[in-house]
N, C-alpha and C positions, 0 to 999 in steps of 0.2 A: 825504846823498843818502835819498832815500824808497828802504823796500824794497818788494820785489815784490810784488803780491799774487796768489796764484795761487786761483781758484775754482775747484773740482769742480762740474759742473752735471747734472742729471737730466732730463728730460722723458720724460712717459709719459703724455698727457690723451687722448690718441686710438690710434691705432693705427700711431704710432712709438716704437720703444724709442730712447732717445736718450744718449746721456754725451758730457761734453767738459769740457777743464781750458779756461779762460782765465786770462790774464796779464794783468794790468792794466786788467780790460776791454776791451782794443781787440784783443789778439792774440789768435789761435785756436792753441795747441798740441795740439789734440785735439779731432773731432767727429766720433764714431762712430754710425752710424744705422740702426738693423736696422729695414727698414721689412716689412708685411704687405700691402702691396696687394694679393698673389697667394692669399693666404688670401682677401680679403676679397669679390674679384672675384668667383667665383662666384653671393655674394649679393647683389651689384647693391649692396652699401654695408657699410659697417663695423657687425661686429657685435658691441657692446660683450662676452658673452661670451668673444666669443672672442678678441679684443684681450687680453684680461684674461690670459688663457692665454698668451698669446705672450708679453706683457710679463713675465710669472714666469719664463716659458723664460730669456728672451735677457736678464734685466736682470743678472744678475752676470756673464757672460762681455763683455757691452757697459760695464759700468764699467771691467772692469777691462780691456779691451784701450783705453779712453782716456786710461786712467793708463798704459800702456805706451805707446804711442804719442809719449805726449807726454813721456815720461823721466822722469815724477815720483811718488814715492811718497806713500801717504797722509799721512805725518808731514811730510811738505813742504806738503801743502792747508792752504788759511787758513781756507775755511769750505767746507758745503757747501751747495751753491743748489737748489730743487726746484720744481718747476709744483705749487702749493697748486692752483690753478684757474684759468678756468672749463675742464669738460672733462668725460669721461666717470667718472663715481665709482670704478666699480673698476679703470679704469686708471690714474687719477690716486694709488688710493691702492698698487698696489704701487713706484709709484716715490719715493713720501713715505716710506713703511717702508722703503724701501733707503738713502734719504738718513737717515733717523731712525736706522739700526742705524749707520750708518758717525760720523755725528757725536756717537753713541753713545760705542761704542768707540774712536775719535782722538779725542773731546772736543774737537772742530770747531764753533763757531757752525752754526746750523742757519737756513738765511734762504728764506721762504717768498717766491715769485716767482708774479707773477700772468703769466698764459699771454698775455694781450695785450701786456705789458709787455715782455715778450721778444721779441716779433713786432719791438713799436718798436726795440727796442735792435739788432736786426740789422741795423741800417743803420748804429748807430756804430760794428759795428766794422769797417766797410769806409771811411765819412767822417766826421768831426766834427759834431757837431747845429751849426746855428747859430741860435739861439735869438731872437727868437721863434719857433717851428715848427709847422705842423701834419701830424699824422698821420691816414692815410687808410688806417683797415685794412677787409683784405677778404679774406675767408677762407670757408673750409666753414660757421661757424657765428657767424661775427662781421661786422658791417657798420659802421664807424661814425668817426665826423670827431674828432679830438682835439685840443684844445689844451694847446701845451708852453711856459711861458715861460721856463723851466729845468730841470736835471735831475731826474728824477722829480716834477712838475708836471705831473698829467694832469685835465684837463676836455672831459670830453665835453660835445661841444656839437651832435651829430647821432648817431644810431642805426637802425638798422631797426627798423620798426613788424612787421614779420611776418617775412617768408623771408631771409635772408641773402644775399649774393650766388653762395656757392658752392654754396648747397643749390640755389638757384634754376637754376645752371648740371646743376646733376647731375640732376635733376627733366625740363628738357628732354633731356638729352643720352639719356635712358629713351624719352622721349615718340618721339625720331626714332632707337630703336635702337642707340642707343649703347653699349657697354659699362661701368662703371665702371673709374678714375676719368672722370667725364665732362666736366670743366671741360675739360682739355690736348685732349682729343678735339674738344671743340665750339670752341676756340679754333683748333686747325690748320683744320677743316674750313671754318668761317668764311673766311677767307681765299683760300677757293677756292671762295666766293658774292659773290651781289649782294644789296643790301637793298631786296627786292621784294616780303616782306609786311607792311612797313611797321606792326609794332610800336607800341603807344603809350608813350610817356614817361610817367615817373611823377613830377612834380614838389612834388606835394602844394601847402599852404599857401607863399607866396612870401616869408614869410621864415624856411622852416623849410629847418634842412640835415638833418632827418631821410629816411631811404629807406622804399621799399614796392616789395617784386617780388612780392611775390603776385600784383597781377593780370596783369604782364606774364606770368607764369608762367603761369596761366591762361588768356591770349589766345591763346599758343601753344598748350595743350592743345587749345582749343577749335576753331582757324583748323585746326589737322591734324585733329581731332575731325571736322570739317565738307565738309574735301576729299575723307576716306575714304568718307564717307556719299554723296559722289559721285561716288564713282570717279576725283576728278580727278588726274593728276600731281601728286607732291610732291617740290620738289628742295631734297633734306637740305642741300645746301650754302646756299641761300639762307634755309630758317628759320635754320642757326646764322648767318648773317651777319645776318639782319634782328636775331636776337635779340642779338645781340652790341653791335649798333652801339647800342641802345635803352640795353643796361647801359653801355656805355661814355660814353654821350651824356651819361647823368644824372650818374655819376658823374665825369666829368671838370666837368662842369659844378657840382656843387653842390661839388668839393675848391674849384676855384677860385673861387668866389666867398666859399666861408671864410677861403681863403688873402687876399684883397681887403678882406674885410672886418675881418680880424682883424691888417692890417697886420704880416704874418711873411715872414722873409726866404726860410724854405724850407718846402719841400713833401713828406714823406716820405712811402712807401707800404709796406706789411707787410699779411704774411697769406703763403695760398697763391695767391691769385689775383694779387697781383702779378705770379706768373709770367706772367701772360696777357700775348700779344704784341700786341695788340690794343691792348687797354689800355695798356700801354709806349707805342707808339707813339703815341696819341693827348694820352696826357699829357706826354710828350715835347712834341710842336705846342705843347698849349696852355699850357706853362710857359714855352716861349721866348718866345712872342706875348704873356705879359705879365709877362715879366722875373722869374721865379719860380726860385729854385733846386730844381731837382728831385734825389731820389733814392731809387732802389730797389735792393735788395740784390740780389745774386748770386741765380737762381734756386734755389741748393742752399740759401741761406739765408732765401728766404721762405717754404717749406716747414717742420714743425714737427723743430727741432734743439733740441737741450740746448746751443749755441754761445749763442744767444740767449739764456738764459735765464740762462743763464753772464754774457753782457755785460751784461745789466739785475740780476743778478744784486752783482755787482760795485759798482754803485751804491746797492744798497740796502745791504748790506753795509756800505760805508762809513758810510752815513747814518745805521744803529745799527739796523737793521729785524733784529731775531732772533725765533725761536720757540723752544719747548720739546720735549718728547717728545710732549705731547698736539696737536700738530698734525694736522689732517684733511683730507682732503681736498674742495672743494667746486665742485660741478657749474656753479655759478653761482655772481659774485665782480662787486665792483664795483670795479674799477681805479680809482678815485679812493681806495678807500682806503687805495693805495698811492702814494699822492701826500705828497711830502714838498716841501711848499712855501716854497719858500726867498726871498721874495720879502721 
């Protein structure tokens, strides 16, 4: 009988301090998340120095809570997995140094994890992957399409050329007077409005799976600026609905096209924007129409958390991924460097 594998995972890439214990890559024994949203609200976005300070203050208690909730000790842990990047460098280093200290003190393997690989593997915590699959990553810093032939086989086939989708949401939210974080508020407001502003859909070249949201963001800002100059009424609900419809139409259209081009069995959605109700609804309709299996995790697993890092970390640990005490944080990192092609 195979021995159970316990991974202690740590995530601190942005403004959530999180620790989790994952059993056999699938079972969440604990997932403690310390959010900083209230601290960053007054600034209208994440302030790196403030985020790092909060991580320093909360990392030890968060790890202790994760171990206690899971009812395991460090002696029982098989490996320590931690987010290496991408993310805010100061924030990343808090989690990495905590992970290195634990790995050194208890003589445990140290497993570096790519943040986006973590978001992808959040799906595997709820239902098994069916390969080949396509992953649509939608978050504050990333918009990508990743093709996977097998576990830990990452091929980026499309990515944003400018703004990530979550970044565009936050900027549009500020333009229509919504507070941080803007994405969930735009989503909620959009459900009350209609697509009356007819913002552009940016498809780029016919064969491209890349994304571009800078032009859409500028179109929204310019439209509202012109309306204000003319003292014309602005209907925030309709602005939100028009913006979201444009975003969702492009995301869904490119994701479905990628699935059909690569003949995949499953589309998985990952990242904070995967919580967006408008996007989830349209993806469900499109996947049903095209006979594609859709997987979107519980909203709690869409935002940054250590359980997703532990889920990916389990497979990386089994594949032999290790780091020494020289492990450093990286604000940008290629997910394909974490690929273990098994063909």
